[in-house]
C-alpha positions in Angstrom: 15.4 -11.2 -6.6 13.1 -8.2 -7.0 12.5 -5.9 -3.7 9.9 -3.3 -3.4 9.5 -1.1 -0.5 6.7 0.8 -0.1 5.9 3.8 2.1 2.7 4.7 3.7 1.2 6.9 6.4 -0.3 4.4 8.8 -3.8 3.9 8.8 -4.8 1.1 6.1 -6.3 -2.0 7.1 -4.4 -5.6 6.9 -6.8 -6.4 4.0 -5.7 -3.1 2.0 -2.1 -3.9 2.7 -2.6 -7.2 1.6 -4.6 -6.3 -1.6 -1.5 -4.0 -2.2 1.2 -6.9 -1.8 -1.0 -9.0 -4.2 -1.1 -6.2 -7.0 2.7 -4.9 -6.6 3.5 -8.4 -6.7 1.2 -9.4 -9.9 2.9 -6.0 -11.7 6.6 -7.4 -11.0 5.9 -10.8 -12.2 4.5 -9.4 -15.4 6.9 -6.2 -15.9 9.9 -8.6 -14.9 9.1 -12.0 -15.8 10.4 -12.7 -12.3 9.1 -16.0 -10.6 6.4 -15.1 -8.0 8.2 -16.8 -5.4 11.1 -14.2 -5.4 9.4 -10.9 -5.2 9.6 -9.0 -1.8 7.1 -6.7 -0.8 8.1 -4.4 2.1 6.0 -2.0 3.5 7.1 0.6 6.2 4.2 2.7 8.2 5.0 6.1 8.9 3.1 7.9 11.6 1.0 11.1 10.3 3.0 12.9 12.7 6.3 12.2 10.8 4.9 12.9 7.6 5.4 16.7 6.6 3.4 18.1 3.2 4.0 21.9 2.4 5.3 22.6 6.0 3.0 20.8 8.0 2.3 17.7 9.1 -0.1 14.9 7.8 -1.8 15.5 11.0 -2.3 18.9 11.0 -3.8 18.7 7.5 -6.0 16.4 8.4 -4.6 13.3 6.9 
């Protein structure tokens, strides 16, 4: 059973996340010849205050 875990900075819409899940599922089916029912996608959202870029939080960098 393929399981994909994706980390995103918070702020994506439900529609964007649904499209991401759909696209990743299609990619796994195509690449692995896995049955679509076996694909799992986990999205973990990270607050921009808990993500660092070049020594600053993403929030400090305007992201």
